[in-house]
C-alpha positions as CSV (number, residue, x, y, z in Angstrom):
1,M,-37.6,73.0,-5.6
2,I,-37.1,74.3,-1.8
3,I,-34.5,75.8,0.0
4,I,-34.2,75.1,3.8
5,Y,-32.3,77.7,5.7
6,T,-30.9,76.9,9.3
7,T,-28.1,78.2,11.4
8,F,-25.2,76.5,13.7
9,S,-23.2,77.9,16.2
10,D,-20.0,77.0,14.3
11,K,-18.8,76.0,10.9
12,K,-17.7,72.5,12.2
13,S,-21.3,71.4,13.4
14,A,-22.7,72.8,10.0
15,K,-20.4,71.0,7.9
16,L,-21.0,67.7,9.6
17,T,-24.8,67.8,9.5
18,T,-24.9,69.0,5.9
19,R,-22.1,66.6,4.7
20,K,-24.6,63.7,6.2
21,I,-27.6,65.5,4.5
22,L,-25.7,65.3,1.3
23,E,-24.5,61.6,1.7
24,Q,-28.0,60.5,2.3
25,K,-28.9,62.4,-1.1
26,L,-31.6,64.6,0.8
27,A,-30.1,67.6,-0.9
28,S,-28.3,68.6,-4.3
29,C,-26.4,71.5,-2.9
30,V,-25.5,73.4,0.6
31,Q,-24.2,76.6,1.0
32,I,-22.5,77.4,4.3
33,F,-21.4,81.0,5.1
34,P,-20.5,83.1,8.5
35,I,-23.2,85.6,10.0
36,E,-23.7,87.7,13.1
37,S,-26.9,87.3,14.6
38,A,-28.8,89.3,17.4
39,Y,-31.8,87.7,18.9
40,W,-34.0,87.4,22.0
41,W,-33.2,84.3,24.0
42,K,-34.7,83.6,27.7
43,G,-35.7,87.0,28.3
44,K,-32.7,88.9,27.1
45,I,-31.1,89.9,23.8
46,E,-28.1,87.8,22.7
47,E,-25.7,88.5,19.9
48,A,-23.5,85.5,18.6
49,A,-21.4,84.6,15.6
50,E,-23.3,81.7,13.8
51,T,-22.9,79.6,10.6
52,A,-25.9,80.0,8.3
53,V,-26.9,77.2,5.9
54,F,-29.0,77.2,2.7
55,I,-29.8,73.6,1.6
56,K,-31.3,73.2,-1.8
57,T,-33.4,70.1,-2.4
58,K,-36.7,68.9,-3.9
59,K,-39.9,69.9,-2.3
60,S,-40.8,66.1,-1.9
61,L,-37.8,65.7,0.5
62,Q,-38.5,68.7,2.6
63,K,-40.1,66.7,5.6
64,R,-37.0,64.2,5.5
65,V,-34.6,67.1,5.6
66,T,-36.4,69.1,8.2
67,D,-36.9,65.9,10.5
68,F,-33.2,65.3,10.0
69,I,-32.1,68.8,11.1
70,S,-34.6,68.6,14.2
71,K,-33.1,65.2,15.3
72,N,-29.4,66.0,14.8
73,H,-29.0,69.7,15.5
74,P,-27.2,70.9,18.6
75,Y,-29.5,73.9,19.2
76,E,-32.4,73.5,21.8
77,V,-34.5,75.4,19.3
78,P,-33.1,75.1,15.9
79,E,-34.2,77.8,13.0
80,I,-35.5,75.5,10.1
81,V,-37.3,77.8,7.7
82,S,-38.3,76.5,4.4
83,I,-38.3,78.9,1.3
84,T,-40.0,78.3,-1.9
85,P,-38.5,80.2,-4.8
86,A,-41.0,82.3,-6.9
87,D,-38.8,81.5,-9.9
88,V,-35.8,79.2,-10.8
89,N,-34.2,79.1,-14.0
90,K,-34.9,75.7,-15.9
91,P,-31.3,74.2,-16.2
92,Y,-30.6,74.8,-12.3
93,F,-34.1,73.4,-11.4
94,D,-33.6,70.2,-13.7
95,W,-30.1,69.8,-11.9
96,I,-31.8,69.8,-8.4
97,E,-34.3,67.3,-9.5
98,D,-32.0,64.9,-11.2
99,S,-29.4,64.9,-8.4
100,V,-31.4,63.8,-5.6
C-alpha cells in the first residue's frame, strides 16, 4: 500500500481529478480536506487556502497515479509526495489490494 499526497487550489479541481483517478481504478480511496498553506514561490512567501488530498492505492499503481496527477494537475509545480505506511491493519490492507 502507498498513500500519495497532493494539493489543489480548490475543492472543485481536487474532486474532479480524484474522481477520474477512482473511475480508472487507480485508487481505492481518496480523502479531501481544506488546509492553509504558506510557502516560498518565485522569491517571496505566499499564503493560500488549498485543498489537500490523500490517495490510497497499491504500490504497483504508484507510477500510474503520479503520472496521471502530473499530466492533469493545474499547478505549474504540483506537490506529489508518496508515503509508505510503516504499518497497516490487515483488513484495511486487504481491502486496498482487492478494490483496485
